[in-house]
VEXBA-512076 format. One record per atom (N, C-alpha, C): x, y, z; residue in three letters. Coordinates in steps of 0.2 Angstrom, whole numbers, padded with zeros to 4 digits, always signed. Layout:
XYZALA/...
This chain:
+0043+0086+0491UNK/+0037+0084+0489UNK/+0033+0090+0487UNK/+0034+0095+0490UNK/+0030+0101+0488UNK/+0031+0103+0481UNK/+0037+0102+0478UNK/+0038+0103+0471UNK/+0034+0099+0467UNK/+0033+0092+0469UNK/+0029+0088+0465UNK/+0022+0090+0465UNK/+0019+0092+0471UNK/+0012+0094+0471UNK/+0011+0100+0467UNK/+0016+0105+0467UNK/+0015+0111+0463UNK/+0015+0109+0455UNK/+0019+0104+0453UNK/+0020+0102+0446UNK/+0013+0098+0445UNK/+0011+0094+0449UNK/+0005+0091+0448UNK/-0001+0096+0447UNK/-0002+0101+0451UNK/-0007+0106+0451UNK/-0007+0109+0444UNK/-0001+0111+0442UNK/+0000+0115+0436UNK/-0002+0110+0430UNK/+0000+0104+0430UNK/-0002+0100+0425UNK/-0009+0098+0425UNK/-0012+0098+0431UNK/-0019+0097+0431UNK/-0023+0103+0428UNK/-0021+0109+0429UNK/-0024+0115+0427UNK/-0022+0115+0419UNK/-0017+0113+0417UNK/-0015+0113+0409UNK/-0018+0108+0405UNK/-0019+0102+0409UNK/-0022+0097+0405UNK/-0029+0098+0401UNK/-0033+0101+0404UNK/-0040+0103+0401UNK/-0038+0108+0395UNK/-0034+0113+0396UNK/-0032+0117+0391UNK/-0029+0114+0385UNK/-0024+0109+0386UNK/-0021+0105+0381UNK/-0026+0101+0377UNK/-0030+0098+0381UNK/-0036+0094+0378UNK/-0040+0098+0373UNK/-0042+0104+0376UNK/-0046+0109+0372UNK/-0042+0111+0365UNK/-0035+0112+0366UNK/-0031+0114+0360UNK/-0031+0108+0355UNK/-0030+0102+0358UNK/-0030+0096+0354UNK/-0037+0095+0350UNK/-0042+0096+0354UNK/-0049+0095+0351UNK/-0050+0100+0345UNK/-0048+0106+0346UNK/-0048+0111+0341UNK/-0044+0109+0334UNK/-0038+0107+0336UNK/-0034+0105+0330UNK/-0037+0099+0327UNK/-0040+0094+0330UNK/-0043+0088+0327UNK/-0049+0090+0323UNK/-0053+0095+0326UNK/-0059+0098+0322UNK/-0056+0101+0315UNK/-0051+0105+0316UNK/-0049+0108+0309UNK/-0046+0103+0305UNK/-0043+0098+0307UNK/-0040+0092+0303UNK/-0046+0088+0300UNK/-0051+0087+0304UNK/-0057+0083+0301UNK/-0060+0088+0296UNK/-0061+0094+0297UNK/-0064+0099+0292UNK/-0060+0099+0286UNK/-0054+0099+0286UNK/-0050+0099+0280UNK/-0050+0093+0276UNK/-0051+0087+0280UNK/-0052+0081+0277UNK/-0058+0080+0273UNK/-0064+0083+0276UNK/-0070+0083+0273UNK/-0070+0087+0267UNK/-0067+0093+0267UNK/-0067+0097+0261UNK/-0063+0094+0255UNK/-0058+0091+0257UNK/-0054+0087+0252UNK/-0058+0081+0249UNK/-0062+0078+0253UNK/-0066+0072+0251UNK/-0071+0075+0246UNK/-0074+0081+0248UNK/-0079+0084+0244UNK/-0076+0086+0237UNK/-0070+0088+0237UNK/-0067+0090+0231UNK/-0065+0084+0227UNK/-0063+0078+0230UNK/-0062+0072+0227UNK/-0068+0069+0224UNK/-0074+0070+0227UNK/-0080+0068+0225UNK/-0082+0071+0218UNK/-0081+0078+0218UNK/-0083+0082+0212UNK/-0078+0080+0207UNK/-0072+0079+0208UNK/-0067+0077+0203UNK/-0069+0070+0200UNK/-0071+0065+0204UNK/-0073+0059+0202UNK/-0079+0059+0198UNK/-0084+0063+0200UNK/-0090+0064+0195UNK/-0088+0067+0189UNK/-0083+0072+0188UNK/-0081+0075+0182UNK/-0077+0070+0178UNK/-0073+0066+0181UNK/-0069+0060+0177UNK/-0074+0055+0175UNK/-0079+0053+0179UNK/-0084+0049+0176UNK/-0088+0051+0170UNK/-0090+0058+0170UNK/-0093+0061+0165UNK/-0089+0061+0159UNK/-0082+0062+0160UNK/-0077+0063+0154UNK/-0076+0056+0151UNK/-0076+0051+0156UNK/-0075+0044+0153UNK/-0081+0041+0149UNK/-0087+0043+0151UNK/-0093+0042+0147UNK/-0093+0045+0140UNK/-0091+0051+0140UNK/-0090+0054+0134UNK/-0085+0051+0129UNK/-0079+0049+0133UNK/-0074+0046+0129UNK/-0076+0039+0126UNK/-0080+0036+0131UNK/-0082+0029+0129UNK/-0087+0030+0123UNK/-0091+0035+0123UNK/-0096+0036+0117UNK/-0092+0037+0111UNK/-0086+0042+0111UNK/-0082+0043+0106UNK/-0078+0037+0103UNK/-0076+0033+0108UNK/-0072+0027+0106UNK/-0077+0022+0102UNK/-0083+0022+0104UNK/-0088+0018+0101UNK/-0090+0020+0094UNK/-0090+0027+0093UNK/-0091+0030+0086UNK/-0085+0029+0082UNK/-0079+0030+0084UNK/-0073+0028+0080UNK/-0073+0021+0078UNK/-0075+0016+0083UNK/-0075+0009+0081UNK/-0080+0008+0076UNK/-0086+0011+0076UNK/-0091+0010+0071UNK/-0088+0012+0064UNK/-0085+0018+0064UNK/-0082+0021+0058UNK/-0077+0017+0055UNK/-0073+0014+0060UNK/-0067+0009+0057UNK/-0070+0003+0054UNK/-0075+0000+0058UNK/-0079-0006+0055UNK/-0082-0004+0048UNK/-0084+0002+0047UNK/-0087+0004+0041UNK/-0082+0004+0035UNK/-0076+0005+0037UNK/-0070+0006+0033UNK/-0067-0001+0031UNK/-0069-0006+0035UNK/-0066-0013+0034UNK/-0067-0016+0027UNK/-0073-0015+0025UNK/-0075-0018+0019UNK/-0072-0014+0013UNK/-0072-0008+0013UNK/-0069-0004+0007UNK/-0061-0005+0007UNK/-0058-0006+0013UNK/-0051-0007+0013UNK/-0049-0014+0010UNK/-0054-0019+0012UNK/-0053-0026+0009UNK/-0053-0025+0002UNK/-0058-0022-0001UNK/-0059-0021-0008UNK/-0053-0018-0011UNK/-0050-0013-0008UNK/-0044-0009-0011UNK/-0039-0014-0011UNK/-0038-0018-0006UNK/-0033-0023-0005UNK/-0033-0028-0011UNK/-0039-0031-0012UNK/-0041-0035-0017UNK/-0039-0032-0024UNK/-0041-0026-0025UNK/-0040-0023-0031UNK/-0032-0022-0032UNK/-0029-0020-0027UNK/-0021-0020-0028UNK/-0018-0026-0030UNK/-0020-0032-0026UNK/-0018-0038-0028UNK/-0020-0040-0035UNK/-0026-0039-0037UNK/-0028-0040-0044UNK/-0023-0036-0049UNK/-0022-0030-0048UNK/-0018-0025-0052UNK/-0011-0028-0053UNK/-0008-0030-0047UNK/-0002-0033-0047UNK/-0001-0040-0051UNK/-0007-0044-0051UNK/-0007-0050-0054UNK/-0007-0049-0062UNK/-0012-0044-0064UNK/-0013-0042-0071UNK/-0006-0039-0073UNK/-0003-0035-0070UNK/+0004-0032-0072UNK/+0009-0038-0073UNK/+0009-0042-0069UNK/+0014-0048-0069UNK/+0012-0052-0076UNK/+0006-0054-0076UNK/+0004-0058-0082UNK/+0005-0054-0089UNK/+0003-0048-0089UNK/+0004-0044-0095UNK/+0011-0044-0097UNK/+0015-0043-0092UNK/+0023-0042-0093UNK/+0025-0049-0096UNK/+0023-0054-0093UNK/+0025-0061-0096UNK/+0023-0062-0103UNK/+0016-0060-0104UNK/+0014-0061-0111UNK/+0017-0056-0116UNK/+0019-0050-0114UNK/+0022-0046-0119UNK/+0029-0049-0120UNK/+0033-0051-0115UNK/+0039-0054-0116UNK/+0038-0060-0121UNK/+0033-0065-0120UNK/+0032-0071-0124UNK/+0031-0068-0131UNK/+0026-0064-0132UNK/+0024-0061-0139UNK/+0030-0058-0142UNK/+0034-0054-0139UNK/+0040-0051-0142UNK/+0045-0056-0144UNK/+0046-0062-0140UNK/+0050-0067-0142UNK/+0047-0071-0148UNK/+0041-0072-0148UNK/+0038-0075-0154UNK/+0038-0071-0160UNK/+0037-0064-0159UNK/+0038-0059-0165UNK/+0045-0060-0168UNK/+0050-0059-0163UNK/+0057-0059-0166UNK/+0059-0066-0169UNK/+0056-0071-0167UNK/+0058-0078-0170UNK/+0054-0078-0177UNK/+0048-0076-0177UNK/+0044-0076-0183UNK/+0048-0071-0188UNK/+0050-0065-0186UNK/+0053-0061-0190UNK/+0059-0063-0193UNK/+0063-0067-0189UNK/+0070-0070-0191UNK/+0068-0075-0196UNK/+0063-0079-0195UNK/+0061-0085-0200UNK/+0059-0082-0206UNK/+0055-0077-0206UNK/+0053-0074-0212UNK/+0058-0071-0216UNK/+0063-0067-0213UNK/+0069-0064-0216UNK/+0073-0070-0219UNK/+0074-0075-0216UNK/+0078-0081-0219UNK/+0074-0084-0225UNK/+0068-0085-0224UNK/+0064-0087-0230UNK/+0064-0083-0236UNK/+0063-0076-0235UNK/+0063-0072-0240UNK/+0070-0071-0243UNK/+0075-0071-0239UNK/+0082-0071-0242UNK/+0084-0077-0246UNK/+0082-0083-0243UNK/+0083-0089-0247UNK/+0079-0089-0253UNK/+0073-0087-0253UNK/+0069-0087-0259UNK/+0072-0082-0264UNK/+0074-0076-0262UNK/+0077-0071-0267UNK/+0083-0074-0269UNK/+0088-0077-0265UNK/+0094-0079-0267UNK/+0093-0085-0273UNK/+0088-0089-0271UNK/+0086-0094-0276UNK/+0084-0091-0283UNK/+0080-0086-0283UNK/+0077-0083-0289UNK/+0083-0080-0292UNK/+0088-0077-0289UNK/+0093-0073-0292UNK/+0098-0079-0295UNK/+0099-0084-0292UNK/+0103-0089-0294UNK/+0100-0093-0301UNK/+0093-0093-0301UNK/+0090-0096-0307UNK/+0090-0091-0312UNK/+0090-0085-0311UNK/+0090-0080-0316UNK/+0097-0079-0319UNK/+0102-0080-0315UNK/+0109-0080-0317UNK/+0111-0086-0321UNK/+0108-0092-0319UNK/+0110-0098-0323UNK/+0106-0099-0329UNK/+0101-0096-0330UNK/+0096-0097-0335UNK/+0099-0093-0341UNK/+0098-0095-0347UNK/+0100-0092-0353UNK/+0095-0087-0355UNK/+0089-0089-0354UNK/+0083-0085-0356UNK/+0082-0080-0350UNK/+0082-0074-0352UNK/+0080-0069-0346UNK/+0073-0070-0344UNK/+0072-0070-0338UNK/+0065-0071-0335UNK/+0062-0064-0335UNK/+0065-0059-0333UNK/+0063-0052-0333UNK/+0067-0048-0337UNK/+0065-0042-0339UNK/+0069-0037-0342UNK/+0073-0034-0337UNK/+0079-0031-0339UNK/+0083-0028-0335UNK/+0080-0023-0330UNK/+0076-0019-0333UNK/+0073-0014-0328UNK/+0068-0017-0323UNK/+0065-0022-0325UNK/+0061-0026-0320UNK/+0065-0029-0315UNK/+0071-0032-0317UNK/+0075-0035-0312UNK/+0078-0030-0307UNK/+0080-0024-0309UNK/+0082-0019-0304UNK/+0076-0017-0300UNK/+0070-0016-0303UNK/+0065-0013-0299UNK/+0063-0019-0294UNK/+0063-0025-0296UNK/+0061-0030-0291UNK/+0066-0031-0286UNK/+0073-0030-0287UNK/+0078-0030-0283UNK/+0077-0025-0277UNK/+0076-0019-0280UNK/+0075-0013-0275UNK/+0069-0014-0271UNK/+0064-0017-0273UNK/+0058-0019-0269UNK/+0060-0024-0263UNK/+0063-0029-0265UNK/+0065-0034-0261UNK/+0069-0032-0255UNK/+0074-0028-0257UNK/+0079-0025-0253UNK/+0077-0020-0248UNK/+0072-0016-0250UNK/+0070-0011-0246UNK/+0067-0013-0239UNK/+0069-0010-0234UNK/+0067-0012-0227UNK/+0059-0012-0226UNK/+0056-0007-0229UNK/+0049-0006-0228UNK/+0045-0012-0231UNK/+0047-0014-0237UNK/+0044-0019-0240UNK/+0045-0026-0236UNK/+0052-0026-0234UNK/+0053-0032-0230UNK/+0049-0033-0224UNK/+0049-0027-0220UNK/+0044-0027-0214UNK/+0037-0029-0216UNK/+0035-0026-0221UNK/+0028-0027-0223UNK/+0027-0035-0225UNK/+0032-0038-0228UNK/+0032-0045-0230UNK/+0032-0049-0223UNK/+0036-0047-0219UNK/+0037-0050-0212UNK/+0030-0050-0209UNK/+0027-0044-0208UNK/+0021-0043-0205UNK/+0015-0048-0208UNK/+0015-0048-0215UNK/+0010-0051-0218UNK/+0011-0059-0217UNK/+0017-0061-0217UNK/+0018-0068-0215UNK/+0017-0070-0208UNK/+0018-0065-0204UNK/+0017-0066-0197UNK/+0009-0067-0196UNK/+0006-0062-0199UNK/-0002-0062-0198UNK/-0004-0069-0201UNK/-0002-0072-0206UNK/-0004-0078-0209UNK/-0002-0084-0204UNK/+0004-0083-0201UNK/+0006-0088-0196UNK/+0001-0088-0190UNK/+0000-0082-0187UNK/-0004-0082-0181UNK/-0012-0083-0183UNK/-0014-0082-0189UNK/-0021-0084-0191UNK/-0021-0091-0191UNK/-0016-0095-0193UNK/-0017-0102-0193UNK/-0017-0105-0186UNK/-0014-0102-0181UNK/-0014-0104-0174UNK/-0021-0103-0171UNK/
């Protein structure tokens, strides 16, 4: 039993020392927690200031984007209009080209028929309608492509003027 009493005495003497060491450790731990909390508070304050600045910037950007909405809608409408105009002009050019070609062929056929009719009348008739030089000159004029094109254009103008 003496050994237990000795151990008891040693532990009773060491217990206040162990409590003191534990108390110092707790003080250091609490002090480091307080310093960390102070740093967290400073960081949170900085983050809050940064968030306020970012919020103001976002509001400015949102305002600028809203200002661009109307011009962008106008540009979109303009693009749509240009596309529609392009489509309509293309269709009209195709229609007019077809009309021109049809009218040109009609005029060519009419002129050729008329010229052939005149030639056949001249050949059948005993009395010359025109002198030989005039026949050659007239034939050259009718057969020349420039004259034919002018005649076609003239007739087309008359046809379109009637419409």
